[in-house]
C-alpha positions as a Markdown table, in Angstrom:
| # | Residue | x | y | z |
|---|---|---|---|---|
| 1 | Met | -50.6 | 145.7 | 9.9 |
| 2 | Ser | -47.1 | 145.7 | 8.6 |
| 3 | Glu | -45.7 | 142.2 | 8.7 |
| 4 | Ile | -46.2 | 138.6 | 9.9 |
| 5 | Ser | -43.5 | 136.0 | 10.0 |
| 6 | Tyr | -43.7 | 132.3 | 11.0 |
| 7 | Thr | -41.7 | 129.2 | 11.0 |
| 8 | Thr | -42.5 | 126.1 | 8.8 |
| 9 | Gly | -39.6 | 124.0 | 10.0 |
| 10 | Pro | -36.1 | 124.1 | 11.5 |
| 11 | Gly | -33.5 | 126.7 | 10.4 |
| 12 | Asp | -33.7 | 129.9 | 8.4 |
| 13 | Ala | -35.1 | 128.1 | 5.4 |
| 14 | Gly | -38.2 | 127.4 | 7.3 |
| 15 | Glu | -39.4 | 131.0 | 7.7 |
| 16 | Val | -42.1 | 132.7 | 5.8 |
| 17 | Val | -42.7 | 136.5 | 5.8 |
| 18 | Val | -46.1 | 138.0 | 4.8 |
| 19 | Glu | -46.0 | 141.7 | 4.2 |
| 20 | Gly | -49.2 | 143.7 | 4.4 |
| 21 | Pro | -51.5 | 140.8 | 5.1 |
| 22 | Arg | -55.3 | 141.1 | 4.9 |
| 23 | Leu | -57.0 | 140.6 | 8.2 |
| 24 | Pro | -58.2 | 138.4 | 9.8 |
| 25 | Trp | -55.2 | 136.2 | 8.8 |
| 26 | Arg | -54.6 | 132.6 | 9.6 |
| 27 | Thr | -52.6 | 129.7 | 8.3 |
| 28 | Thr | -52.0 | 126.0 | 9.1 |
| 29 | Val | -48.5 | 124.6 | 9.3 |
| 30 | Arg | -47.6 | 120.9 | 9.8 |
| 31 | Met | -44.4 | 120.3 | 11.8 |
| 32 | Thr | -42.9 | 117.1 | 13.1 |
| 33 | Gly | -39.7 | 116.1 | 14.9 |
| 34 | Ala | -37.7 | 117.4 | 17.9 |
| 35 | Glu | -36.7 | 120.5 | 16.1 |
| 36 | Ala | -40.3 | 121.6 | 15.3 |
| 37 | Val | -40.8 | 124.7 | 17.4 |
| 38 | Pro | -43.6 | 126.9 | 16.1 |
| 39 | Val | -42.8 | 130.7 | 16.2 |
| 40 | Leu | -45.1 | 133.5 | 15.1 |
| 41 | Ser | -44.1 | 137.2 | 15.0 |
| 42 | Val | -46.4 | 140.1 | 14.1 |
| 43 | Met | -45.4 | 143.7 | 13.8 |
| 44 | Leu | -47.9 | 146.6 | 13.5 |
| 45 | Ser | -47.3 | 149.5 | 11.2 |
| 46 | Glu | -46.3 | 153.0 | 12.5 |
| 47 | Asp | -50.0 | 153.8 | 12.5 |
| 48 | Gly | -50.4 | 151.4 | 15.4 |
| 49 | Gly | -53.5 | 149.5 | 16.4 |
| 50 | Arg | -53.9 | 146.3 | 18.4 |
| 51 | Ile | -53.0 | 142.7 | 17.5 |
| 52 | Glu | -53.5 | 139.4 | 19.2 |
| 53 | Ser | -51.4 | 136.4 | 18.1 |
| 54 | Val | -52.2 | 132.8 | 18.9 |
| 55 | Ile | -50.3 | 129.5 | 18.2 |
| 56 | Arg | -52.3 | 126.3 | 18.5 |
| 57 | Val | -50.8 | 122.9 | 18.7 |
| 58 | Asp | -53.0 | 120.0 | 17.9 |
| 59 | Gly | -56.0 | 122.4 | 18.2 |
| 60 | Leu | -55.1 | 123.6 | 21.7 |
| 61 | Glu | -53.8 | 127.0 | 22.5 |
| 62 | Ala | -50.0 | 126.8 | 23.1 |
| 63 | Met | -49.1 | 130.6 | 23.3 |
| 64 | Arg | -50.9 | 133.9 | 23.0 |
| 65 | Ser | -49.4 | 137.4 | 22.8 |
| 66 | Thr | -51.0 | 140.9 | 22.5 |
| 67 | Ala | -49.4 | 144.2 | 21.4 |
| 68 | Ala | -50.8 | 147.7 | 20.8 |
| 69 | Gly | -49.4 | 151.0 | 19.6 |
| 70 | Ala | -47.1 | 152.2 | 16.8 |
| 71 | Ser | -44.8 | 149.4 | 15.6 |
| 72 | Gly | -46.2 | 147.1 | 18.4 |
| 73 | Thr | -44.8 | 143.6 | 18.1 |
| 74 | Thr | -45.9 | 140.2 | 19.3 |
| 75 | Val | -43.8 | 137.1 | 19.4 |
| 76 | Cys | -45.2 | 133.7 | 20.2 |
| 77 | Val | -43.0 | 130.6 | 20.7 |
| 78 | Ala | -44.6 | 127.2 | 21.5 |
| 79 | Glu | -42.0 | 125.4 | 23.5 |
| 80 | Pro | -41.7 | 121.7 | 22.8 |
| 81 | Gly | -43.4 | 119.5 | 25.4 |
| 82 | Gly | -45.7 | 122.3 | 26.6 |
| 83 | Ala | -48.7 | 121.5 | 28.7 |
| 84 | Trp | -51.3 | 122.5 | 26.1 |
């Protein structure tokens, strides 16, 4: 695993980057307001592997993405007003 980044609020100031995280990894972020759009990005190292990323909103799965291979990347965006 190379890097995980996720939003904690609107704008660039609301982004956290975790380099070389220990797996399994999870965090909880509280967001409110119309500009609260959860985004999660995971990039595998050049050694590759397989990763599955999930965003949950109010405990329900809002978005899931899977990647495999060298430098594989997942990006999850939970659109406001989704049907989760």
